[in-house]
py3Dmol code that shows the C-alpha trace and the ligand (Angstrom):
import py3Dmol

protein = """\
ATOM      1  CA  MET A   1       9.486 -38.631 -50.037  1.00  0.00           C
ATOM      2  CA  LEU A   2       6.412 -36.700 -49.002  1.00  0.00           C
ATOM      3  CA  ARG A   3       4.019 -38.511 -46.682  1.00  0.00           C
ATOM      4  CA  CYS A   4       0.628 -39.257 -48.190  1.00  0.00           C
ATOM      5  CA  ASN A   5      -2.179 -38.027 -45.947  1.00  0.00           C
ATOM      6  CA  VAL A   6      -5.458 -39.665 -46.934  1.00  0.00           C
ATOM      7  CA  ILE A   7      -8.438 -37.873 -45.414  1.00  0.00           C
ATOM      8  CA  ALA A   8     -11.230 -39.679 -47.286  1.00  0.00           C
ATOM      9  CA  SER A   9     -12.075 -43.305 -46.620  1.00  0.00           C
ATOM     10  CA  PRO A  10     -11.483 -45.633 -49.608  1.00  0.00           C
ATOM     11  CA  ASP A  11     -15.221 -46.056 -50.206  1.00  0.00           C
ATOM     12  CA  GLU A  12     -16.066 -42.354 -49.900  1.00  0.00           C
ATOM     13  CA  PRO A  13     -18.243 -41.416 -52.929  1.00  0.00           C
ATOM     14  CA  GLY A  14     -16.792 -39.074 -55.536  1.00  0.00           C
ATOM     15  CA  PRO A  15     -13.707 -38.716 -57.744  1.00  0.00           C
ATOM     16  CA  ARG A  16     -10.435 -38.795 -55.835  1.00  0.00           C
ATOM     17  CA  LEU A  17      -8.647 -35.489 -55.351  1.00  0.00           C
ATOM     18  CA  PHE A  18      -4.903 -35.052 -54.827  1.00  0.00           C
ATOM     19  CA  ILE A  19      -3.647 -31.714 -53.519  1.00  0.00           C
ATOM     20  CA  GLN A  20      -0.005 -30.855 -52.996  1.00  0.00           C
ATOM     21  CA  GLY A  21       1.796 -27.637 -52.298  1.00  0.00           C
ATOM     22  CA  ARG A  22       4.269 -25.766 -50.162  1.00  0.00           C
ATOM     23  CA  VAL A  23       3.944 -23.274 -47.334  1.00  0.00           C
ATOM     24  CA  PHE A  24       6.050 -20.115 -47.535  1.00  0.00           C
ATOM     25  CA  ALA A  25       6.538 -17.161 -45.252  1.00  0.00           C
ATOM     26  CA  ASN A  26       6.849 -14.635 -48.061  1.00  0.00           C
ATOM     27  CA  ASP A  27       6.973 -14.531 -51.841  1.00  0.00           C
ATOM     28  CA  CYS A  28       7.975 -18.169 -52.243  1.00  0.00           C
ATOM     29  CA  VAL A  29      11.328 -17.511 -50.549  1.00  0.00           C
ATOM     30  CA  ALA A  30      11.290 -18.916 -47.030  1.00  0.00           C
ATOM     31  CA  PRO A  31       9.627 -22.353 -46.688  1.00  0.00           C
ATOM     32  CA  LEU A  32       7.925 -23.100 -43.374  1.00  0.00           C
ATOM     33  CA  PRO A  33       8.378 -26.777 -42.418  1.00  0.00           C
ATOM     34  CA  GLY A  34       6.580 -27.703 -39.219  1.00  0.00           C
ATOM     35  CA  THR A  35       3.534 -25.653 -40.098  1.00  0.00           C
ATOM     36  CA  ILE A  36       0.376 -27.410 -38.879  1.00  0.00           C
ATOM     37  CA  ILE A  37      -2.185 -27.691 -41.671  1.00  0.00           C
ATOM     38  CA  ASP A  38      -5.821 -28.562 -40.925  1.00  0.00           C
ATOM     39  CA  VAL A  39      -8.168 -29.229 -43.814  1.00  0.00           C
ATOM     40  CA  TRP A  40     -11.878 -30.027 -43.778  1.00  0.00           C
ATOM     41  CA  GLN A  41     -14.495 -30.238 -46.469  1.00  0.00           C
ATOM     42  CA  SER A  42     -17.983 -31.408 -47.326  1.00  0.00           C
ATOM     43  CA  SER A  43     -18.800 -34.766 -48.869  1.00  0.00           C
ATOM     44  CA  GLN A  44     -20.088 -35.089 -52.421  1.00  0.00           C
ATOM     45  CA  ALA A  45     -23.543 -34.714 -50.888  1.00  0.00           C
ATOM     46  CA  GLY A  46     -22.559 -31.320 -49.406  1.00  0.00           C
ATOM     47  CA  CYS A  47     -22.529 -32.557 -45.808  1.00  0.00           C
ATOM     48  CA  TYR A  48     -19.864 -31.904 -43.131  1.00  0.00           C
ATOM     49  CA  SER A  49     -19.409 -34.940 -40.947  1.00  0.00           C
ATOM     50  CA  VAL A  50     -17.617 -32.908 -38.281  1.00  0.00           C
ATOM     51  CA  LEU A  51     -20.271 -30.193 -38.072  1.00  0.00           C
ATOM     52  CA  GLU A  52     -23.490 -31.988 -38.949  1.00  0.00           C
ATOM     53  CA  ASN A  53     -24.970 -35.404 -38.450  1.00  0.00           C
ATOM     54  CA  CYS A  54     -24.419 -36.883 -41.898  1.00  0.00           C
ATOM     55  CA  PRO A  55     -25.981 -40.327 -42.279  1.00  0.00           C
ATOM     56  CA  ASP A  56     -23.537 -43.180 -41.624  1.00  0.00           C
ATOM     57  CA  GLU A  57     -20.540 -40.888 -41.534  1.00  0.00           C
ATOM     58  CA  ASP A  58     -17.335 -41.336 -39.615  1.00  0.00           C
ATOM     59  CA  PRO A  59     -16.965 -38.008 -37.763  1.00  0.00           C
ATOM     60  CA  PHE A  60     -13.265 -37.942 -38.611  1.00  0.00           C
ATOM     61  CA  ASN A  61     -13.818 -38.527 -42.319  1.00  0.00           C
ATOM     62  CA  LEU A  62     -13.058 -35.685 -44.750  1.00  0.00           C
ATOM     63  CA  ARG A  63     -10.890 -33.768 -42.344  1.00  0.00           C
ATOM     64  CA  GLY A  64      -7.263 -34.086 -41.452  1.00  0.00           C
ATOM     65  CA  GLN A  65      -4.296 -32.458 -39.786  1.00  0.00           C
ATOM     66  CA  PHE A  66      -0.706 -32.787 -40.898  1.00  0.00           C
ATOM     67  CA  LEU A  67       2.660 -31.050 -40.820  1.00  0.00           C
ATOM     68  CA  ALA A  68       4.422 -29.301 -43.659  1.00  0.00           C
ATOM     69  CA  GLU A  69       7.626 -31.249 -44.240  1.00  0.00           C
ATOM     70  CA  ALA A  70      11.062 -30.295 -45.605  1.00  0.00           C
ATOM     71  CA  GLY A  71      10.806 -27.347 -47.954  1.00  0.00           C
ATOM     72  CA  GLY A  72       7.359 -26.540 -46.541  1.00  0.00           C
ATOM     73  CA  ALA A  73       5.837 -29.309 -48.667  1.00  0.00           C
ATOM     74  CA  TYR A  74       2.518 -30.968 -47.881  1.00  0.00           C
ATOM     75  CA  SER A  75       0.115 -33.230 -49.729  1.00  0.00           C
ATOM     76  CA  PHE A  76      -3.151 -34.995 -49.109  1.00  0.00           C
ATOM     77  CA  GLU A  77      -5.621 -37.251 -50.860  1.00  0.00           C
ATOM     78  CA  SER A  78      -9.367 -36.818 -50.560  1.00  0.00           C
ATOM     79  CA  VAL A  79     -12.437 -36.746 -52.794  1.00  0.00           C
ATOM     80  CA  MET A  80     -13.907 -33.778 -54.633  1.00  0.00           C
ATOM     81  CA  PRO A  81     -16.131 -31.789 -52.261  1.00  0.00           C
ATOM     82  CA  GLY A  82     -19.819 -31.259 -53.111  1.00  0.00           C
ATOM     83  CA  TYR A  83     -22.058 -28.261 -53.523  1.00  0.00           C
ATOM     84  CA  TYR A  84     -24.350 -26.996 -50.823  1.00  0.00           C
ATOM     85  CA  PRO A  85     -26.608 -23.955 -51.006  1.00  0.00           C
ATOM     86  CA  GLY A  86     -24.854 -20.636 -51.574  1.00  0.00           C
ATOM     87  CA  ARG A  87     -21.340 -22.012 -51.960  1.00  0.00           C
ATOM     88  CA  CYS A  88     -18.989 -23.093 -54.719  1.00  0.00           C
ATOM     89  CA  LEU A  89     -16.764 -26.151 -54.274  1.00  0.00           C
ATOM     90  CA  HIS A  90     -14.204 -25.456 -51.552  1.00  0.00           C
ATOM     91  CA  ILE A  91     -11.848 -26.940 -49.001  1.00  0.00           C
ATOM     92  CA  HIS A  92     -11.270 -25.196 -45.678  1.00  0.00           C
ATOM     93  CA  TYR A  93      -7.691 -24.666 -44.510  1.00  0.00           C
ATOM     94  CA  ARG A  94      -6.306 -23.652 -41.144  1.00  0.00           C
ATOM     95  CA  ILE A  95      -2.580 -22.978 -41.413  1.00  0.00           C
ATOM     96  CA  ALA A  96      -0.620 -22.531 -38.202  1.00  0.00           C
ATOM     97  CA  PRO A  97       3.119 -21.785 -38.654  1.00  0.00           C
ATOM     98  CA  THR A  98       5.462 -22.521 -35.749  1.00  0.00           C
ATOM     99  CA  SER A  99       5.404 -18.779 -35.016  1.00  0.00           C
ATOM    100  CA  GLY A 100       3.192 -15.973 -36.223  1.00  0.00           C
ATOM    101  CA  PRO A 101      -0.524 -15.657 -36.838  1.00  0.00           C
ATOM    102  CA  VAL A 102      -2.800 -18.490 -37.937  1.00  0.00           C
ATOM    103  CA  LEU A 103      -4.374 -18.236 -41.380  1.00  0.00           C
ATOM    104  CA  VAL A 104      -7.888 -19.601 -41.891  1.00  0.00           C
ATOM    105  CA  THR A 105      -8.834 -19.683 -45.537  1.00  0.00           C
ATOM    106  CA  GLN A 106     -10.426 -21.707 -48.305  1.00  0.00           C
ATOM    107  CA  LEU A 107      -9.286 -23.331 -51.551  1.00  0.00           C
ATOM    108  CA  TYR A 108     -11.366 -23.138 -54.759  1.00  0.00           C
ATOM    109  CA  PHE A 109     -11.174 -24.756 -58.193  1.00  0.00           C
ATOM    110  CA  ALA A 110     -10.838 -22.929 -61.518  1.00  0.00           C
ATOM    111  CA  GLY A 111     -13.772 -23.387 -63.837  1.00  0.00           C
ATOM    112  CA  ASP A 112     -16.295 -23.911 -61.039  1.00  0.00           C
ATOM    113  CA  PRO A 113     -19.414 -22.174 -62.427  1.00  0.00           C
ATOM    114  CA  ARG A 114     -20.546 -21.191 -58.927  1.00  0.00           C
ATOM    115  CA  ILE A 115     -17.482 -19.056 -58.114  1.00  0.00           C
ATOM    116  CA  PRO A 116     -19.012 -15.748 -59.382  1.00  0.00           C
ATOM    117  CA  SER A 117     -22.008 -16.124 -57.061  1.00  0.00           C
ATOM    118  CA  ASP A 118     -20.012 -17.337 -54.039  1.00  0.00           C
ATOM    119  CA  PRO A 119     -19.630 -14.610 -51.387  1.00  0.00           C
ATOM    120  CA  PHE A 120     -16.099 -15.751 -50.459  1.00  0.00           C
ATOM    121  CA  ALA A 121     -14.586 -17.030 -53.711  1.00  0.00           C
ATOM    122  CA  SER A 122     -15.780 -14.000 -55.707  1.00  0.00           C
ATOM    123  CA  GLN A 123     -13.797 -11.529 -53.588  1.00  0.00           C
ATOM    124  CA  PRO A 124     -10.822  -9.999 -55.469  1.00  0.00           C
ATOM    125  CA  GLY A 125      -8.371 -11.321 -52.868  1.00  0.00           C
ATOM    126  CA  ALA A 126      -9.549 -14.889 -53.424  1.00  0.00           C
ATOM    127  CA  ALA A 127      -7.973 -15.132 -56.890  1.00  0.00           C
ATOM    128  CA  ASN A 128      -4.727 -16.632 -55.554  1.00  0.00           C
ATOM    129  CA  ARG A 129      -6.725 -19.390 -53.875  1.00  0.00           C
ATOM    130  CA  ILE A 130      -8.431 -20.620 -57.061  1.00  0.00           C
ATOM    131  CA  ILE A 131      -6.313 -23.438 -58.506  1.00  0.00           C
ATOM    132  CA  PRO A 132      -6.591 -25.393 -61.761  1.00  0.00           C
ATOM    133  CA  LEU A 133      -7.137 -29.142 -61.575  1.00  0.00           C
ATOM    134  CA  VAL A 134      -5.735 -31.698 -63.987  1.00  0.00           C
ATOM    135  CA  GLN A 135      -7.578 -34.973 -64.434  1.00  0.00           C
ATOM    136  CA  ASP A 136      -6.004 -38.363 -65.077  1.00  0.00           C
ATOM    137  CA  ALA A 137      -7.074 -41.970 -64.503  1.00  0.00           C
ATOM    138  CA  SER A 138      -6.523 -41.688 -60.733  1.00  0.00           C
ATOM    139  CA  GLY A 139      -8.595 -38.540 -60.243  1.00  0.00           C
ATOM    140  CA  PHE A 140      -8.039 -34.773 -60.073  1.00  0.00           C
ATOM    141  CA  HIS A 141      -4.686 -33.212 -59.190  1.00  0.00           C
ATOM    142  CA  GLY A 142      -3.919 -29.668 -58.075  1.00  0.00           C
ATOM    143  CA  THR A 143      -1.168 -27.605 -56.483  1.00  0.00           C
ATOM    144  CA  PHE A 144      -1.942 -25.067 -53.777  1.00  0.00           C
ATOM    145  CA  ASP A 145       1.060 -23.092 -52.575  1.00  0.00           C
ATOM    146  CA  ILE A 146       0.342 -21.079 -49.465  1.00  0.00           C
ATOM    147  CA  ASN A 147       2.073 -17.740 -49.111  1.00  0.00           C
ATOM    148  CA  LEU A 148       1.328 -16.589 -45.589  1.00  0.00           C
ATOM    149  CA  SER A 149       2.205 -12.926 -46.076  1.00  0.00           C
ATOM    150  CA  ALA A 150       0.207 -12.537 -49.307  1.00  0.00           C
ATOM    151  CA  MET A 151      -2.767 -14.372 -47.851  1.00  0.00           C
ATOM    152  CA  SER A 152      -2.711 -12.700 -44.474  1.00  0.00           C
ATOM    153  CA  THR A 153      -6.205 -11.307 -44.973  1.00  0.00           C
ATOM    154  CA  SER A 154      -7.999 -14.509 -44.160  1.00  0.00           C
ATOM    155  CA  THR A 155     -11.570 -15.038 -45.185  1.00  0.00           C
ATOM    156  CA  ASP A 156     -13.766 -17.764 -43.906  1.00  0.00           C
ATOM    157  CA  ASP A 157     -17.335 -18.452 -43.037  1.00  0.00           C
ATOM    158  CA  PRO A 158     -17.256 -18.361 -39.242  1.00  0.00           C
ATOM    159  CA  ALA A 159     -20.282 -20.620 -39.093  1.00  0.00           C
ATOM    160  CA  GLU A 160     -18.257 -23.370 -40.733  1.00  0.00           C
ATOM    161  CA  ALA A 161     -14.865 -23.004 -39.146  1.00  0.00           C
ATOM    162  CA  VAL A 162     -13.853 -25.454 -36.474  1.00  0.00           C
ATOM    163  CA  PRO A 163     -14.264 -23.414 -33.281  1.00  0.00           C
ATOM    164  CA  THR A 164     -11.162 -22.079 -31.545  1.00  0.00           C
ATOM    165  CA  ALA A 165     -12.922 -21.716 -28.181  1.00  0.00           C
ATOM    166  CA  THR A 166     -15.274 -23.835 -26.105  1.00  0.00           C
ATOM    167  CA  ILE A 167     -18.524 -21.916 -25.678  1.00  0.00           C
ATOM    168  CA  LEU A 168     -22.021 -22.718 -24.448  1.00  0.00           C
ATOM    169  CA  HIS A 169     -24.252 -20.486 -26.535  1.00  0.00           C
ATOM    170  CA  PRO A 170     -27.488 -18.948 -25.203  1.00  0.00           C
ATOM    171  CA  ALA A 171     -30.329 -21.476 -25.294  1.00  0.00           C
ATOM    172  CA  PHE A 172     -33.032 -21.053 -27.906  1.00  0.00           C
ATOM    173  CA  PRO A 173     -35.820 -20.386 -27.293  1.00  0.00           C
ATOM    174  CA  ASN A 174     -35.291 -18.797 -23.898  1.00  0.00           C
ATOM    175  CA  PRO A 175     -37.605 -18.314 -22.067  1.00  0.00           C
ATOM    176  CA  PHE A 176     -39.147 -21.565 -23.224  1.00  0.00           C
ATOM    177  CA  ALA A 177     -42.309 -23.490 -22.473  1.00  0.00           C
ATOM    178  CA  GLY A 178     -41.977 -26.963 -24.031  1.00  0.00           C
ATOM    179  CA  GLU A 179     -38.393 -27.521 -25.092  1.00  0.00           C
ATOM    180  CA  THR A 180     -35.207 -25.517 -25.568  1.00  0.00           C
ATOM    181  CA  THR A 181     -32.051 -26.209 -27.560  1.00  0.00           C
ATOM    182  CA  LEU A 182     -28.564 -25.875 -26.092  1.00  0.00           C
ATOM    183  CA  ARG A 183     -25.747 -25.445 -28.602  1.00  0.00           C
ATOM    184  CA  TRP A 184     -22.073 -25.536 -27.834  1.00  0.00           C
ATOM    185  CA  SER A 185     -18.766 -25.054 -29.648  1.00  0.00           C
ATOM    186  CA  GLN A 186     -16.036 -27.469 -28.724  1.00  0.00           C
ATOM    187  CA  ALA A 187     -12.474 -26.501 -29.645  1.00  0.00           C
ATOM    188  CA  LEU A 188     -10.927 -29.891 -28.870  1.00  0.00           C
ATOM    189  CA  PRO A 189     -12.251 -33.409 -29.276  1.00  0.00           C
ATOM    190  CA  GLY A 190     -13.129 -35.131 -26.025  1.00  0.00           C
ATOM    191  CA  ARG A 191     -15.745 -35.746 -23.414  1.00  0.00           C
ATOM    192  CA  ALA A 192     -18.455 -33.138 -22.939  1.00  0.00           C
ATOM    193  CA  GLU A 193     -21.166 -33.090 -20.283  1.00  0.00           C
ATOM    194  CA  VAL A 194     -24.200 -30.871 -20.587  1.00  0.00           C
ATOM    195  CA  THR A 195     -26.264 -30.789 -17.429  1.00  0.00           C
ATOM    196  CA  VAL A 196     -29.113 -28.740 -15.985  1.00  0.00           C
ATOM    197  CA  PHE A 197     -29.050 -27.325 -12.468  1.00  0.00           C
ATOM    198  CA  SER A 198     -31.907 -25.842 -10.504  1.00  0.00           C
ATOM    199  CA  ALA A 199     -31.608 -22.332  -9.072  1.00  0.00           C
ATOM    200  CA  ASP A 200     -30.596 -23.786  -5.689  1.00  0.00           C
ATOM    201  CA  GLY A 201     -27.687 -25.676  -7.244  1.00  0.00           C
ATOM    202  CA  ARG A 202     -29.088 -29.201  -7.501  1.00  0.00           C
ATOM    203  CA  ARG A 203     -28.240 -31.116 -10.653  1.00  0.00           C
ATOM    204  CA  VAL A 204     -31.624 -32.120 -12.058  1.00  0.00           C
ATOM    205  CA  ARG A 205     -30.796 -33.516 -15.481  1.00  0.00           C
ATOM    206  CA  ILE A 206     -27.841 -34.967 -17.396  1.00  0.00           C
ATOM    207  CA  LEU A 207     -28.482 -34.190 -21.064  1.00  0.00           C
ATOM    208  CA  VAL A 208     -25.267 -35.570 -22.591  1.00  0.00           C
ATOM    209  CA  ALA A 209     -22.083 -37.126 -21.219  1.00  0.00           C
ATOM    210  CA  GLU A 210     -19.984 -38.617 -23.978  1.00  0.00           C
ATOM    211  CA  ASP A 211     -17.104 -38.009 -26.382  1.00  0.00           C
ATOM    212  CA  PHE A 212     -17.535 -35.492 -29.183  1.00  0.00           C
ATOM    213  CA  PRO A 213     -15.304 -34.339 -32.044  1.00  0.00           C
ATOM    214  CA  ALA A 214     -14.278 -30.691 -32.162  1.00  0.00           C
ATOM    215  CA  GLY A 215     -17.073 -28.697 -33.760  1.00  0.00           C
ATOM    216  CA  TYR A 216     -20.597 -27.494 -33.090  1.00  0.00           C
ATOM    217  CA  HIS A 217     -23.061 -29.679 -31.228  1.00  0.00           C
ATOM    218  CA  THR A 218     -26.587 -29.373 -29.894  1.00  0.00           C
ATOM    219  CA  THR A 219     -28.789 -31.063 -27.359  1.00  0.00           C
ATOM    220  CA  ARG A 220     -32.327 -30.384 -26.143  1.00  0.00           C
ATOM    221  CA  TRP A 221     -33.969 -30.052 -22.786  1.00  0.00           C
ATOM    222  CA  ASP A 222     -37.652 -30.799 -22.393  1.00  0.00           C
ATOM    223  CA  GLY A 223     -37.953 -29.264 -18.917  1.00  0.00           C
ATOM    224  CA  ARG A 224     -37.932 -32.675 -17.183  1.00  0.00           C
ATOM    225  CA  ASP A 225     -35.568 -34.185 -14.636  1.00  0.00           C
ATOM    226  CA  ASP A 226     -33.603 -37.430 -14.920  1.00  0.00           C
ATOM    227  CA  LEU A 227     -36.672 -39.397 -13.786  1.00  0.00           C
ATOM    228  CA  GLY A 228     -38.873 -37.850 -16.486  1.00  0.00           C
ATOM    229  CA  ARG A 229     -40.813 -35.621 -14.113  1.00  0.00           C
ATOM    230  CA  ALA A 230     -41.887 -32.205 -15.413  1.00  0.00           C
ATOM    231  CA  LEU A 231     -40.148 -29.499 -13.392  1.00  0.00           C
ATOM    232  CA  GLY A 232     -41.761 -26.271 -12.271  1.00  0.00           C
ATOM    233  CA  SER A 233     -41.343 -22.962 -14.008  1.00  0.00           C
ATOM    234  CA  GLY A 234     -38.480 -20.714 -12.991  1.00  0.00           C
ATOM    235  CA  ILE A 235     -34.772 -20.222 -13.383  1.00  0.00           C
ATOM    236  CA  TYR A 236     -32.451 -23.109 -14.231  1.00  0.00           C
ATOM    237  CA  PHE A 237     -28.841 -23.244 -15.402  1.00  0.00           C
ATOM    238  CA  GLY A 238     -27.444 -25.200 -18.321  1.00  0.00           C
ATOM    239  CA  ARG A 239     -23.814 -26.154 -17.806  1.00  0.00           C
ATOM    240  CA  LEU A 240     -21.216 -27.397 -20.273  1.00  0.00           C
ATOM    241  CA  ASN A 241     -18.210 -29.171 -18.776  1.00  0.00           C
ATOM    242  CA  THR A 242     -15.438 -30.461 -21.043  1.00  0.00           C
ATOM    243  CA  GLY A 243     -12.901 -31.106 -18.313  1.00  0.00           C
ATOM    244  CA  THR A 244     -10.809 -28.137 -19.417  1.00  0.00           C
ATOM    245  CA  ALA A 245     -13.670 -25.637 -19.726  1.00  0.00           C
ATOM    246  CA  ARG A 246     -16.888 -25.028 -17.795  1.00  0.00           C
ATOM    247  CA  ARG A 247     -19.569 -22.723 -19.209  1.00  0.00           C
ATOM    248  CA  THR A 248     -23.026 -21.838 -17.885  1.00  0.00           C
ATOM    249  CA  GLN A 249     -26.160 -20.286 -19.370  1.00  0.00           C
ATOM    250  CA  LYS A 250     -29.335 -19.228 -17.568  1.00  0.00           C
ATOM    251  CA  LEU A 251     -32.525 -20.992 -18.680  1.00  0.00           C
ATOM    252  CA  LEU A 252     -35.955 -19.547 -17.968  1.00  0.00           C
ATOM    253  CA  LYS A 253     -38.693 -22.156 -17.947  1.00  0.00           C
ATOM    254  CA  ALA A 254     -42.100 -20.586 -18.416  1.00  0.00           C
ATOM    255  CA  GLU A 255     -45.437 -22.149 -17.519  1.00  0.00           C
TER     256      GLU A 255
END
"""
ligand_1 = """\
1
FE2
Fe -17.686 -24.972 -46.210
"""
view = py3Dmol.view(width=600, height=400)
view.addModel(protein, "pdb")
view.setStyle({"model": 0}, {"cartoon": {"style": "trace"}})
view.addModel(ligand_1, "xyz")
view.setStyle({"model": 1}, {"stick": {}})
view.zoomTo()
view.show()
């Protein structure tokens, strides 16, 4: 009996969605049990709790990770995703077999009127990732079989994918006068510290020090130290420390 992976909380708005399928190495011949499947999607309101600050959202809602079981089979229960600007309805997939390359792709739904204008779903190669849905009293049901060799040309919006590396991006604006924004990508959930050092190596400000989900996060620096005092113009360093990764960016504070 296939395990039921529920990735949407019971009170999540929207019709329930049930997806099942199998993962194959090639042409529906060799199933790939043990494949790690990550899925993530927007809410009905078009918001990603893992990537954005949706109001009152559990950061782990609407995303999940599970293993393909015997015969390569997998299934999960969620809600129908929502529209956001420029995109049709979709669910992101990251499919990591026990050996071989990882596939990052998206699932679409037949009959979605926004598919022709969607830059990803309208590509010719996306046709085998558009599935029909059948509705009954419990919600919508669909089958998405993943054929790793046929889908090896993965397409995804890199701005939406869960990052695979921990990176502190260049601050913006930089140089800055009033305030600058520091953005980082975090590949694994866990504690992240973002701190500011002066050019002579003194830590002058702790901006964040708490647990974060994997994803993209931002914080701001107003050019002040931990006591709220405005610091002089010059070179500073923003540092991201996740315990397993340490990244630094130069900050230029103007007058
Ligand atoms: Fe998306």
